BATOR-894273 format. One record per residue: x, y, z of N, C-alpha, C in turn; residue number from 1; residue in one letter. Coordinates in steps of 0.2 Angstrom, whole numbers, always signed. Example, Ala and Ser with C-alpha at 12.3 -4.5 7.8 and 13.67 -1.06 7.14 Angstrom:
2
     n.X     n.Y     n.Z    ca.X    ca.Y    ca.Z     c.X     c.Y     c.Z   lumse   bati
     +66     -28     +39     +62     -22     +39     +66     -16     +39       1      A
     +64     -11     +35     +68      -5     +36     +64      +0     +39       2      S
//
This chain:
100
     n.X     n.Y     n.Z    ca.X    ca.Y    ca.Z     c.X     c.Y     c.Z   lumse   bati
    +153    -248     -80    +148    -243     -82    +151    -234     -78       1      X
    +156    -235     -78    +159    -231     -74    +159    -224     -77       2      X
    +156    -225     -85    +158    -219     -90    +151    -217     -89       3      X
    +147    -221     -87    +140    -217     -86    +139    -212     -78       4      X
    +142    -214     -73    +142    -211     -67    +148    -208     -70       5      X
    +153    -204     -72    +156    -200     -74    +152    -195     -78       6      X
    +150    -196     -82    +145    -192     -86    +139    -189     -79       7      X
    +135    -194     -78    +130    -191     -71    +134    -186     -68       8      X
    +142    -188     -65    +142    -181     -61    +144    -173     -62       9      X
    +149    -177     -71    +149    -169     -75    +144    -164     -74      10      X
    +140    -166     -76    +133    -164     -79    +131    -157     -71      11      X
    +131    -163     -67    +131    -162     -61    +135    -155     -57      12      X
    +140    -156     -60    +145    -150     -58    +147    -145     -60      13      X
    +142    -145     -68    +142    -139     -73    +138    -135     -67      14      X
    +137    -127     -67    +134    -123     -64    +127    -122     -68      15      X
    +127    -120     -76    +121    -120     -81    +117    -128     -83      16      X
    +121    -132     -83    +117    -139     -83    +112    -138     -76      17      X
    +117    -139     -71    +113    -136     -63    +107    -135     -63      18      X
    +107    -128     -66    +105    -121     -66     +96    -125     -67      19      X
     +96    -127     -76     +94    -129     -81     +88    -134     -74      20      X
     +91    -140     -74     +89    -144     -71     +84    -141     -67      21      X
     +83    -138     -61     +83    -134     -55     +75    -129     -59      22      X
     +78    -128     -65     +72    -123     -68     +67    -129     -68      23      X
     +68    -135     -73     +62    -140     -76     +59    -142     -69      24      X
     +63    -143     -65     +59    -144     -58     +56    -140     -56      25      X
     +57    -133     -54     +53    -129     -52     +47    -126     -57      26      X
     +47    -126     -65     +40    -127     -67     +35    -133     -66      27      X
     +40    -138     -67     +34    -144     -66     +31    -142     -58      28      X
     +34    -140     -53     +29    -140     -49     +26    -134     -49      29      X
     +27    -127     -50     +21    -122     -51     +19    -124     -57      30      X
     +18    -128     -63     +12    -130     -64      +7    -133     -61      31      X
     +10    -139     -56      +5    -144     -52      +2    -137     -48      32      X
      +5    -135     -45      +1    -128     -39      -3    -124     -41      33      X
      -3    -122     -49      -6    -116     -53     -12    -122     -54      34      X
     -12    -130     -57     -17    -131     -62     -21    -132     -55      35      X
     -19    -135     -48     -22    -138     -48     -25    -132     -40      36      X
     -24    -125     -41     -27    -121     -38     -33    -117     -40      37      X
     -31    -117     -48     -38    -117     -53     -45    -123     -52      38      X
     -40    -129     -51     -47    -133     -50     -49    -134     -42      39      X
     -49    -134     -39     -50    -133     -31     -53    -127     -28      40      X
     -51    -121     -32     -52    -113     -28     -54    -108     -33      41      X
     -52    -108     -40     -56    -104     -43     -60    -105     -47      42      X
     -63    -114     -50     -67    -115     -53     -71    -120     -49      43      X
     -71    -117     -42     -77    -122     -39     -84    -116     -39      44      X
     -89    -122     -41     -96    -117     -40     -96    -115     -33      45      X
    -103    -112     -34    -104    -108     -27    -107    -111     -25      46      X
    -107    -110     -17    -111    -116     -12    -107    -122     -11      47      X
    -101    -124     -15    -101    -132     -14     -91    -131     -15      48      X
     -89    -135      -9     -83    -135      -5     -81    -142      -4      49      X
     -74    -144      -7     -73    -151      -7     -73    -155     -15      50      X
     -76    -163     -14     -77    -165     -21     -84    -164     -23      51      X
     -85    -161     -28     -92    -163     -33     -98    -170     -31      52      X
     -95    -172     -31    -102    -177     -33    -106    -177     -37      53      X
    -112    -177     -34    -120    -178     -37    -121    -170     -40      54      X
    -116    -164     -36    -115    -161     -39    -112    -157     -46      55      X
    -110    -162     -48    -106    -161     -56    -112    -162     -61      56      X
    -118    -166     -59    -124    -164     -65    -126    -157     -65      57      X
    -126    -154     -60    -129    -148     -58    -126    -141     -62      58      X
    -118    -143     -62    -117    -136     -63    -115    -135     -72      59      X
    -113    -131     -75    -113    -127     -80    -107    -134     -84      60      X
    -112    -133     -89    -105    -138     -95     -99    -136     -95      61      X
    -100    -128     -98     -95    -125     -99     -89    -123     -94      62      X
     -91    -126     -85     -88    -125     -80     -84    -131     -81      63      X
     -87    -139     -80     -85    -146     -80     -78    -147     -84      64      X
     -81    -142     -89     -76    -145     -95     -71    -138     -93      65      X
     -70    -134     -94     -62    -130     -91     -62    -130     -82      66      X
     -64    -135     -80     -63    -140     -72     -58    -145     -77      67      X
     -61    -149     -81     -58    -156     -84     -52    -153     -88      68      X
     -51    -149     -91     -44    -145     -95     -40    -145     -89      69      X
     -39    -144     -85     -35    -140     -79     -33    -148     -77      70      X
     -37    -152     -75     -35    -157     -72     -33    -161     -76      71      X
     -33    -163     -83     -31    -166     -86     -20    -162     -86      72      X
     -21    -156     -87     -16    -151     -88     -11    -155     -80      73      X
     -16    -154     -77     -14    -157     -67      -9    -164     -67      74      X
     -12    -168     -72      -8    -175     -72      -4    -175     -79      75      X
      -5    -172     -81      +2    -173     -88      +6    -169     -85      76      X
      +6    -165     -82     +13    -161     -76     +15    -167     -73      77      X
     +11    -169     -68     +12    -174     -61     +16    -180     -66      78      X
     +13    -183     -73     +19    -189     -77     +21    -185     -78      79      X
     +23    -179     -83     +31    -179     -83     +35    -174     -77      80      X
     +34    -173     -71     +37    -173     -67     +40    -180     -64      81      X
     +38    -185     -65     +38    -191     -63     +45    -195     -66      82      X
     +41    -193     -74     +45    -196     -79     +54    -193     -78      83      X
     +54    -186     -77     +61    -182     -79     +65    -183     -74      84      X
     +60    -185     -66     +65    -187     -59     +68    -193     -60      85      X
     +62    -196     -65     +65    -205     -68     +73    -205     -71      86      X
     +73    -200     -75     +77    -201     -80     +84    -199     -77      87      X
     +83    -193     -73     +89    -186     -70     +92    -191     -65      88      X
     +88    -193     -61     +88    -192     -53     +86    -202     -51      89      X
     +81    -207     -52     +79    -212     -48     +84    -218     -51      90      X
     +84    -216     -58     +87    -222     -60     +97    -220     -63      91      X
     +99    -215     -61    +106    -215     -60    +109    -218     -52      92      X
    +103    -214     -48    +105    -218     -43    +105    -224     -42      93      X
    +101    -230     -42    +100    -233     -44    +105    -239     -47      94      X
    +107    -237     -50    +114    -239     -56    +119    -239     -51      95      X
    +118    -234     -48    +126    -232     -45    +126    -238     -38      96      X
    +118    -237     -34    +117    -240     -31    +120    -248     -32      97      X
    +118    -253     -37    +118    -258     -41    +125    -259     -43      98      X
    +130    -254     -42    +136    -253     -43    +139    -257     -53      99      X
    +132    -253     -55    +133    -252     -61    +137    -246     -67     100      X
//
């Protein structure tokens, strides 16, 4: 499987493809930071710091739905980053380490 290793090193040496790779990872990282900021700092009910626990029953429905949508966005970005890194970084490194 030397051909796969050659292809992987070829795209890493191309500046445009490497730039695109960095932009994709930066986008996922920004999305994670933004959605976390929105859930834990912007859409926080007054007088509550940290987890909601029982206070979740007392906050307005619209606020809870908005927080949940940002939380879902956060999990989707985390899953997308994990899959992207598994396909572009971790998988090829494991194949090279095994000598495939």
